[in-house]
C-alpha positions in Angstrom: 52.1 84.5 224.8 55.6 85.7 225.5 58.6 83.4 225.9 61.9 83.5 227.6 65.3 82.6 226.2 66.9 79.4 227.6 68.5 79.8 231.1 72.1 79.1 231.8 72.4 75.6 233.5 73.2 77.1 237.0 70.0 79.2 236.9 67.6 76.7 235.5 64.4 76.6 237.3 62.1 73.6 236.9 58.5 74.1 236.0 57.4 72.7 239.3 59.6 74.9 241.4 58.7 78.0 239.3 55.0 77.1 239.9 55.6 77.0 243.7 57.5 80.3 243.6 54.6 81.9 241.8 52.1 80.5 244.2 54.1 82.0 247.2 54.4 85.4 245.4 50.6 85.5 245.0 50.0 84.9 248.7 51.8 88.0 249.9 52.9 91.3 248.3 55.1 94.2 249.5 55.6 97.7 248.2 59.0 96.8 246.6 57.6 93.7 245.0 54.5 95.5 243.6 56.6 98.5 242.4 59.0 96.2 240.6 56.2 94.3 238.9 54.6 97.6 237.7 57.9 99.0 236.5 58.8 96.0 234.4 57.3 92.5 234.6 60.3 90.8 233.1 62.6 92.5 235.7 60.2 91.2 238.3 60.5 87.7 236.8 64.3 87.8 236.9 64.4 89.2 240.4 61.7 87.3 242.3 60.8 84.2 240.3 64.2 83.2 238.9 66.1 85.0 241.8 69.1 85.7 239.5 71.8 87.0 241.9 73.3 90.5 241.1 76.0 92.6 242.8 74.8 95.0 245.4 75.2 98.6 244.1 77.3 101.1 246.0 74.2 103.4 246.2 72.2 100.6 247.8 74.9 99.9 250.3 75.1 103.5 251.3 71.3 103.6 251.6 71.1 100.5 253.7 73.9 101.7 256.1 72.2 105.1 256.5 68.9 103.4 257.1 70.3 101.1 259.7 71.9 104.0 261.6 68.7 106.1 261.6 66.8 103.0 262.7 69.1 102.7 265.7 68.8 106.4 266.4 64.9 106.3 266.4 64.9 103.0 268.4 67.0 104.7 271.1 64.5 107.6 271.2 61.7 105.0 271.6 63.6 103.5 274.6 64.1 107.1 275.9 67.8 106.6 275.7 68.9 108.9 272.9 72.2 108.2 271.1 75.1 110.7 271.2 76.6 111.6 267.9 79.5 109.3 268.7 77.2 106.4 269.3 75.3 107.1 266.1 78.6 107.0 264.2 79.4 103.7 265.8 76.0 102.3 264.6 76.7 103.6 261.1 80.2 102.0 261.0 78.8 98.7 262.2 76.1 98.7 259.6 78.7 99.5 256.9 80.8 96.4 257.6 77.9 94.1 258.5 77.7 91.0 256.2 74.8 91.1 253.7 72.0 88.6 253.9 73.5 86.6 251.0 70.8 87.6 248.5 73.1 89.9 246.6 76.7 89.6 245.5 79.4 91.9 247.1 79.7 95.5 246.1 82.2 96.4 243.4 83.7 99.6 244.8 86.3 100.4 242.2 88.3 102.4 244.8 85.3 104.5 245.8 84.4 102.9 249.1 85.9 105.5 251.5 84.3 108.4 249.5 80.9 106.6 249.6 81.3 105.9 253.3 81.9 109.5 254.0 78.9 110.5 252.0 76.7 108.1 254.0 77.8 109.5 257.3 77.3 113.1 256.2 73.7 112.1 255.3 73.2 110.9 258.9 74.5 114.2 260.2 72.2 116.2 257.9 69.2 114.1 259.1 69.9 114.8 262.7 70.5 118.5 262.0 67.5 119.1 259.7 64.8 116.6 260.4 63.3 118.8 263.2 62.4 115.7 265.2 62.2 116.4 269.0 64.6 114.1 270.8 62.3 114.1 273.9 59.3 113.0 271.9 58.8 109.2 272.0 57.9 107.7 268.6 54.7 105.7 268.2 56.6 102.9 266.4 60.0 102.3 264.9 60.9 99.8 262.1 57.9 97.6 262.9 56.9 94.7 260.6 53.2 94.7 259.9 50.8 92.9 257.6 47.2 93.2 256.5 44.8 90.3 255.5 42.9 91.5 252.4 41.3 88.2 251.6 37.8 89.8 251.9 38.8 91.9 248.9 40.1 88.9 247.0 43.7 90.2 247.4 46.9 88.8 248.7 48.2 89.6 252.2 50.0 92.9 252.4 53.4 92.9 254.2 55.7 95.7 255.0 57.9 97.5 257.6 57.0 101.0 258.8 60.2 103.0 259.3 58.8 105.4 261.8 55.4 106.5 263.1 55.4 109.8 265.0 52.2 111.4 266.3 50.2 109.1 263.9 52.2 110.3 261.0 53.9 107.6 258.9 57.5 108.6 258.0 59.6 106.9 255.4 63.3 107.9 254.9 65.2 107.3 251.7 68.5 108.2 250.1 68.6 109.6 246.6 71.1 111.1 244.2 68.8 113.9 242.9 66.4 116.3 244.5 62.8 114.9 244.3 60.4 116.8 242.2 57.8 118.3 244.5 55.0 118.1 242.0 55.6 114.5 241.1 56.8 112.8 244.3 53.3 112.1 245.6 52.5 110.2 242.4 55.8 108.4 242.0 55.6 107.1 245.6 51.8 106.5 245.7 52.0 102.7 245.7 54.3 102.7 248.7 52.5 105.3 250.7 49.1 103.8 250.0 50.4 100.4 251.2 51.8 101.9 254.4 48.5 103.6 255.0 46.5 100.4 254.5 48.9 98.6 256.9 48.7 101.3 259.5 44.9 101.4 259.4 44.6 97.6 259.5 46.9 97.3 262.5 45.8 100.3 264.6 42.1 100.8 263.6 42.9 104.5 263.0 43.4 106.7 260.0 46.9 108.1 259.8 47.4 111.8 260.4 49.5 112.0 257.2 52.6 110.7 255.5 56.0 112.2 255.3 58.8 111.3 252.8 62.2 112.2 254.1 64.6 112.2 251.1 68.3 112.5 252.0 69.9 113.9 248.8 73.5 112.9 248.0 74.7 116.2 246.7 78.1 117.9 247.2 76.4 119.6 250.1 73.9 116.9 251.2 70.4 118.0 252.2 67.1 116.7 253.5 63.9 117.2 251.6 60.7 116.5 253.5 57.5 116.0 251.5 54.3 116.1 253.6 51.3 114.2 252.2 47.7 114.0 253.4 46.1 110.7 254.6 45.4 108.2 251.8 42.2 109.0 250.0 39.5 106.5 249.1 40.5 107.0 245.4 44.1 106.1 246.2 43.0 102.9 248.1 40.9 101.9 245.1 43.9 102.5 242.7 46.1 100.4 244.9 43.6 97.5 245.0 43.3 97.7 241.2 47.1 97.5 240.9 47.1 94.5 243.2 44.5 92.8 241.1 46.7 93.4 238.0 49.6 91.9 239.9 47.6 88.7 240.7 46.4 88.4 237.1 49.9 88.9 235.7 51.4 86.2 237.8 48.5 83.9 237.3 48.9 84.3 233.5 52.7 84.3 233.6 52.6 87.7 231.9 56.3 88.7 232.1 56.6 90.9 229.1 59.3 93.6 229.3 58.7 97.4 229.5 61.5 99.0 227.3 62.3 102.5 228.4 64.8 105.0 229.9 65.1 102.9 233.1 66.6 100.0 231.1 70.0 101.7 230.9 70.6 101.2 234.6 68.7 97.8 235.0 70.8 95.0 236.5 69.0 92.6 234.2 69.7 94.4 230.9 71.8 91.5 229.5 69.2 88.9 230.4 66.4 91.1 229.0 68.2 91.3 225.6 67.9 87.5 225.3 64.1 87.7 225.7 62.0 87.0 222.6 
């Protein structure tokens, strides 16, 4: 059985409260939570069980602001009152200065905030120019929270938010610093896309027409890369359910062993991990 180094006094979690946290985490699961667990169980423990606060990264702040602006743009389309470019910029600026939810510490900009802000806005412009979305076409759904009761499969309740559904196609937009690998993107995002497909089918009673990943790439000349995927297969659904079973078993057995690898260099819990034994 793995053990954890003693916690600093301010972060100490009692056995009872940790037990309660683990119980709640076994009742529902989201794509981000499951992906974190599969990436590194110790990172999951620090983030979701111990809830150790970390500073919000500049990349995350840019991504959140772009996401909020595009959410406003799509919602306006849904209301059949499309935003002008000026109105979209106002939405982006508002999202940029909006206070965080308190779960993360403030961003450390090191003098790079204006440059990052300009990059974020240029990504919004690229999306409007290259997404090919018809302004006159009303979306099926925008930023809708959904859940699926999977109790009959012995699994926790799935929860998530669908960014955009258009003509029964599930669309998820992201920001990234490198161009996604076309041959690998379906695999690297399979947990998330399969969860969205399960949520869509559970809530609509229909099979999605397909899934699109819209990657906004933060290059010197920003670009949009759209990856089109087919509907979730039965094999993918089975794989997802097996991964969720492993998630439940891991939490039930308090299996929070680390996964040393290349990703550790950029992990916010690197120092805490080094104390693990």
